[in-house]
N, C-alpha and C positions, 0 to 999 in steps of 0.2 A: 651361870657365871659365878666363880668362887675366888677366894683370895689364896694365893700361893706363897710359899716361903721365898725369901730372897735367894736368887741363884748365885752360883759361884761367879768369880770375876771373869774367868775365861769365856769369851764370846766367839762363837763360830762365825764364819763369813756369812752364812745364811741368816743367822740371827741378827747380825749387824745390818744386813740388807733389809730385813723385815722392819727393824726399828726405823731406819731411814725412810723406807717407803711409807710407813704408817704416818710419818711426820710431814710428808710431802703434801703440798696443795695439789689435789688430783684433778680438780675441775678447772677449766679455762672459761670462766664466765665472761670476762672482758677481753677485748682484742689485745693481741701482742704483736707488735711489728716484727720482732726478731723471730718469734715462733713461726710466723708466716714465711719469713725468709728461709728458714730451714725446711719448710714444706714446699719451697719453690715459688712463692708468690710475693711480689713486691707491692706492698700497699702504701704507696707514698702519701696517700691521704691521711695516714695516721701521724705523719711527721711534717707534712707540708700543707699549708704554710707553717713555717717554723713557729712554734708557740712563743708568745712574748709575755713577760710579767705584767700583771694588772697595774695600771698607772696609779690607782689609789693605794695599792699595796706598796708600790715603790715609794710613794710619798710618805706613808706611815713608817717605812723602814729607814728612810734616809737619816733622821736625827740619830737613831741608834748606831747606824753604820758610821756616820761621821764621828760620833763620840768614841766608838771602838777604834777607828783609825788614829784618832788623837792620842788615845791611851797607848796604843802600840808604838806610835812614833816617839812619844815623850817619856814613857815609863819603862819600856822593855829594853833590856840590854841582853840580847840573846847569847853573846859570847860569855857574859858573866853567868847566865843560867846554865850554859854548857859546862863551864869551868867548875861551878859550885854544885851542880846537880840539884838545884832548888829553884822554884819559881817564887820570887819575893812575895811575901804576904800582902804587901800593898798593891801589887799587881792583881792578885786574886781578889782582893777586896774591891779594887777598881772595877773588875769584871762583874762582881756581884752588884755593885751600885748601878752599873749600866743595864743590868738585867740579862747579861750574857749567858747565865745558867738557866734562863727560862725563855729562850727565843721562841720556841714553838708551843710552849705551855699556854693554853687559852687565857685570855685576859680576865675572865671571871674568876680564875684561880690565882691571879696575881702575876701571870706571865706576860710576855710581850705579844703573844698571839700572832706571830709572824708566820709567813709561809715557808715551805721547804726551800724555795729559791732564795728567799731573803736569808734564811739560815745558811745556805750555801755561800751566799755573798759574804756573810760574816766569816765563815770558815776560810774563804779564799783570802780575805784580808789577813787573818791570823796566820795562815800557812805561809804567806809571803814574808813573814817576819820570824816566826818561831814554831818549830815542830812540836815541842813539848807542851806548849799552850794549846795547840791544836788538839793534841791527844787528850789533854785534860777536859776540854769542852766537848770533844766528840765522844769520848767514852762515856761521859755523863749524859749527853743528849741523844746520841744516835743509837747506842746499844745499852745504856744505863737505864735507870728506872723510868725517866719521863716518857720515852717512846712506847714501851709496852704498856705503861699505865694509861697513856692516851688512847691506845688502840684497844686494850682488853680489860682495863681496870673497871671496877664497879664505881658507882657514884660515891659511895662511902670512902673507898680507897682514894679517889681523886680529891675529895674534900680534905682528907687527912694529910695527904702527902704532897700534892701539887704546890700549895703555898710555901711549904718548906723548901722544895726543890727550886721554885722560882726565885726565892730569896738567896739561893746560893748554897743550899745543902748539897754537897757533892755526892754523886752516886756512881755505882760501878755495876758491872755485869760479871757474874761468876759461873762459868761453864767448864773451862779447861781444868784438867787434873793431871798429876804427874804421869799417869798411864793412859790418859784420854785426851786426844786432840780432836781429830775430825771424825772420830768414831764414838758417838755418844752412847751407843749401846753398852759400852764397858764402864759407864759411870759408876763410881764407888760411893760418892756422897749419898747418904740415905736420909729419908725423913719418914718416920713412922708415927701413927696416931698416938697421942698421949693417953694415959689410962682414963682420964676424965673426958676424953673425946673433944676437948675444947681447943686443942693445939696439936702441932706436929713437933716431934723431937728430931732435930737436925744434927747429923754427925758426918764429918768428912773433912777433906782438905782440898782447896782450890789453888791452882797454880796460875801465874801470869795474869792476875786479876788487875787490869788497868784501873787506876784510881783507887785500888783497894786499900792502900795505906793512908788515904785521906778521906775515904768515903764515910758518910753518915748512913747511907742507905745502899742496899745492894739488891739486884735481881739475881737470885740464886737458883740454879737448876739442880735438882736432886732426884734420886730414885725413890719412888714411893712403892708400896707393896704391889707386886705384879698381880695381874688377873689371869684366870684360866678361862679361855674361850674355846669351846668345842674340843676340850681336852688338851689344848696347847697353851703354853705360857705367853702372856702378852705383857711385855715390859712397859712400865709406866715411868715417865719423866715429868716432873711437875715444877712449875716456877713459883717462887716465893719472894715476897718483899721482906727483907731482913734488915733490921737496924743494927748497926755495928756496936752500939752502946749496950746491947743486950748481953747478959751473962753468957759466957761460953764462946763468944766471937773474939778471935785473937789473930793479930797480924804476927806471923812468926818469922817473916823475912821480907826485906825489900829487895827486889831484883834489880840488877844493874846491867846495862846493855851497851852494845857497840855505839849506838847513837841515842837520841832522846834521853839525855843524861838526867833530865828532871822528870822522867816518866814515873808517876807514883804507882808502881806496879809491884805486887807482892804475892806472897803465899798466905792464904787465909785459912785458919783452922776453925772448925765448928765442933764444939764439944757439948753435947746435950743441950743445944740451944732450943729454947721453947719458942716456937713461932705460932702466934694465934691463927686459928683456922681461917679467919677473915683476911689473912695476908696471902692466901693462895691467889695467884694471878690467873684469871680466865677460868681455870678448872683443873681438877686433878687429872693427870695424864696428858695434859695439853701443852706441857712446857716446851718440848722440842719444836712443835709446830709453831708455838708463840715466838720462839727464837728465830726460826727461819722466816716467818712473815715479817717480824720486826726488822730483820736484816735487809729485806727488799728495799726499804728506804734508808735504813741505817748505813748500808754500804755506800751511799752516795756522797758521804763525807770524803772518802779517799779519792774518788775521781776529781773532785774540785780542788782538793789539796794538791794533787798532781798538776793541775792547771796552774795554780799559783806558783809552784816550783818551776814549771816550764817557763812562765813569764819572767821570773827572777833570773833564771839561767840565760834566757834570751837577752835580758838587759846586761848581765855580766859579760856575756860573749860579745855582744855588739860593742860595748864600751872598750873592752880589751882588744878586740880585733881591729878597732880603729886606732888605738893608741900604740900598740906594739908594732914596731917596725923591724923587719928582718929582710935581709937581702934587698935592701933599698926601697921597700914599700910596706905598707901596713899588712899584717898577716891576713886580714880579711880579704885582701886582693888576691891572695894565693888560692888556687882552686881547691886544694885539699881542705882548707879551713872554710872557704865559702860554701862548699857542698854541705858541710855539717851545719852551718848557720841557716842555710836555706831549708834543709830538712827540719831543723829545730823549730823554725817559725811555722812551717806548714803543719807539723805535728801538734804544736801548741794550739793552733787554731782548731784543728780537728778534735783534740781532747776537750776543748771548751765547748765545742758543738755537741759532743756526746754527753758531757756532764750536765750542761744546762737543759738539754732536751729531756733527759731523764728526770731532772728536778721539776721541769714544767709538767711533764706527764703525771708525776706524783701529785702536784698541786691541782691539776685540772680534774683528775679522777677519771674513771671510765676506762682505764687501761689496766692490764695485768703487766706489771713491770719487773717481774721476778728475773726474766732473762735479760732485759735491758740493763737493770742495775748490776747484775753479775758481770755482764760484758763491760760495762763502764768501769767497774772496779778492776777487772782483769786487764783491760786494754790500756787504761790510763796509767795504772801503776807500772806496767812494763814499758810503755812509751816514755813515761816520765823518767824512769831509770836510765833509758838510753840517752835522753837529753842531758841528764846530769853527767853521765859518763863522758859525753862529748864535750861538755863544758869544762870538766877537769882537764881533758886533753888539750883543749884550746888554751887554757891558762897555763899549761905545762907544769913546771916545778912549783909555780905559785898556786896551782890548783891543788897540789898535794900538801902544801904548807898550811899550818893553822892560821886562823885570823889573828890570834894573839901574837904569834911569831912575826907575821907580816907587820903588825902594828908596832911591835917593839923595835923593828929595824927601819921604821919610817915609811913603810908602804901602806897603801889603802888596804884595810883589813877585810878583804873579800872572803866570805865564809863558805866557799864552795866545798871545802873538805868537810865542814860540819853538815852542810846540806846533804852531801852524799851519805854520811853516816846516819843522819836522821831519817832519810827517805827509805833506806833499804828495807825496813820492816814492812813497808806498804805492800810488798810482794808476798807477805806472810799474814799480816793482820787481817782479821775478819774473813778468813778463807784464803788459803795460799793459792798461788796461781794454778797449781796442780789440782787442788780441790775445786776451784772455780771452773776449770776445764771439764772436770768430771760432772759437776752439777749441771753445767750448760748442756753437755752431751746427753745426760739423762733426760733432760727436758726436751732436747731436740728430737730424740727418738720416741718420745711419748706417744705421739699419734700412731706410729708404726707398731708399737707394742700393744696399743689398744686394738689395732686392726688385725695384726698378725701374730700377736703374742701366743695365742693358743697353738699356733703352727710351729713356731721356732723355739719356744721355751720348753725345757725339759719338765717331766712330771705331769704332763697333761693326759687325760684319758683319750681313748680312740674317738669317742663321741665328740669331745670338745675339739679335737684336732680336725675332724671332718667339718664341724660347724665353722671352725676358724678358717678352713680352706675356702668354704663358700663365701664367707664374709670378706676375706682377703681378695678373692677373685673379683668380686663385685667392685671393691674399692680400687684395686690396682689396675683393673681393666680400663678405667678411664683416667685414673690419676697419672700413671706412669707415662703413657703417650703424651699427655698434656705437659709433662715436664720437658719434653723435646720440642713441642710446638709453641709458637707464640711470636708476636711481632715486637721486637725490641730494637728496631732500627729507625732511621728518620722516617716520619716526623714525630715519632713518639717522644713525649716529654720536651717538646720544643720550647715550652715556657721557661725552661731553665737556661735558655740561651747557650752560651759557649760551654756550659757544664752539662748540657743535655746528653752528650755521648757517654759521660760517666754514669749518669742515672740509667741510661740504657744498658750499660755494662753491668750495673748492679742487678738489673732484672735478669739478664742472661746468666750472670753469676749465681743468682738465687736458684734458678732452675738446674744449673749444673751442680750446685751444692746439694739440692734435694736428691738428685740422681746419685751423687756420691754417697750420701747417707744410706740410701736404699741399697746400692750395690754393696756397701760394707756389711749391711745386715745379711744380705744374701750370701756373701762370701764367708763371713765368720760366724753367723748365727749366734747362738748363746755365748760364744767365746768372744764376741765383739767387746764386751766390757773389759776384757783383759788386753785387748789391743789398744792400749791407751795412746800410743804414738799416732795411730790412725785417727782416733777420735779427736785428739788435740789438733791435728791439722784441719779437720773439718770445722771444729769450733773456731779456730783462728781465721778461717775463710769467712765464716759467718760474722765474726767480730769486725773484720776489715770491711765487709759489705755494709754492715750497720754504720760504721764510722764514715764511709763514703756517702751514704744517704744522708746522714745527719749533717755532714760538712756541706754538701751541696744545698740542702735546705736552708742552713744558716746563712751561707754566702748569698743565696738568692734573697733572703729576707733583708739582709744588710744592704744589698744593692738597691732594693726598692725603697728602703727608708732613707738612705744617704748614698746617692750615686758615687760621690767621691770616695768615701771609705769602702763602699761596696765593690768598687773596681779592684782595690787591693785585696779584699776578702775573696773575690772570685779568683784572683791570681794565686792566692795561698791554697784555696780549695782545689784548683786545677793541679798544682804541683803535688799536693797530698794524694789526690786520686790517682795520678800517674804513677807515683811511687807505690801506692797500695796495690795497684794492678799487678805490678811486678812481684810483690810479695804473695799475692793470690795465685799467680801463675806457678810460683815455686811450690806452694803448698799443694795445689792440685797435682803438679807433676810428681810430687813425692808420695802421693797417696798409695800408688801401687808399685812404684819403683823406688825402693828404699833399702836400707840395711838394718831394718828393725829386728829381724830374727837373729841375725848375727850379733848385733849389739846386745840383745837380751841374753844370748848364750854366753858371750864373754863376761857379762856382768855376773851371771850365776857362777861361772868359773872363779871369778875374783872373790865372790862371797864364800865359795867353798875352800878358799885358800890356795887354789892352783896357780895363782900368779904372785905369790908372796916373794918370789925371787926378784920381782920388780921393785920391791921395797927395800932391797939391800942397799947399803951405803949410807943409811941414816944413823944418827945417834939414837940408841934405844932409850925411850923415856918410859917412866912409870905412869900409866894413865889411870 
């Protein structure tokens, strides 16, 4: 093993894939409910009984949550924050005094030492009021320095930085670059050992670094010198804790966006920044894996934020649909609006079931939640966006009008226009919907690649292919028939009462999903990774099945705890599951009967300029 010189920026698809694969968690030590779903097995015992927060933890969190709600209610003017693009310093200081920057930091280091679920409850409160403050707290605690430090930091690093972070030293996460988004193999920021061997010299530029313009500390991902293993270059990405007060760290631009006007997001330049060697997080070459593992729980902020927005939209829609009278009766009595509100309520309930289940799994431990967290982020952000869109439609012209304009002409300043702008980034933040689909799809086919990869993947020797055929034959000889057989009818899951048919449907759906994944691999072989529309449909089916299972488990738990409220929960769960079944049928139906090939061909023609005639009639602008 030797050190190689830094490679050129251009990275082939194969190299990019190798870097991504090297960073993956390859082992499945703990159980995963969603992974089992994709393999055709429903393990309801992993999610039912629906886990509840520890009573002692709730008691400890309550004073903080009450103080946070009071601060948000009395001090935060979200329309002003949106208008001025700044979170007032007294609000930030109030958050510091409450301990809101150290919610999950252990008490021995000065933090509140609360659980993931308590943190999510706090984020839900904040998200119901202001998205920019959510981003400030989330970027600091979910992907900023505290989370990777807690998971991978040395004791010396924790003693040095946790007390500062708990007191409100704002942190950020720096990965994205102008030419690097979801493909970290092309990272250009570099860190090389100093001449004295006591530090690393950091150079490069980071884009869209949330909290970057206010941060005291950053987790920075950089390329460190590659290794040569068996004659091949192995690219190294390493995580560093960087203090923004150090010489050579410069904020060169604050970025401004469609929404989240007070997002402290910027371009950060590093010029010969000397980073002490003890500020390497976890180890040299482990940066990308650190980032991916951190995101397993870090992504859970966005699903609970979507829940808060769903609840706020439900409140706005309920109020307006009762007040607004058209054609002689409130608009909520008209079927077109009533259908939107019914779906909104059912989907908000389901989103909360998914988010809280993942948070509880993270707290309880003993689960591998990489797929659950990814689906929660994907599912809730997209469902939340549909809810917001429906709320704007229900409010009509008032949904499109700003809160300031409504206030100035004497109407209630309902901020749905701002909520829509602020929320849209959630479909991009921390892994876009497309990247989440691909990530989930890769993990969904992992077992099949382990079993039959030597058969279907190119570049394998004859000997490996023959051994792979034997291994695949032994596995699929029993696995595939078992995905057709199984009792998923009455009286299975009778304990779920009126929701039992939906749970039985999830079991049947899981077996059909597993067959669909297997058939797609047989049909497309190594080219399956390029048939993203097919993969996305399979992932969407898995997400719907997970949401159905979580929703039924949560409704059943509420029914046992409080029969009165539980009756309403069951009603919401039933509606959600009925609608989810329709979406699943559509996805399955489009697996093999679709216009994917023609759509791709037309897109390539557009990219080649063959349809520029369609763009005629516009004013030509200089771009």
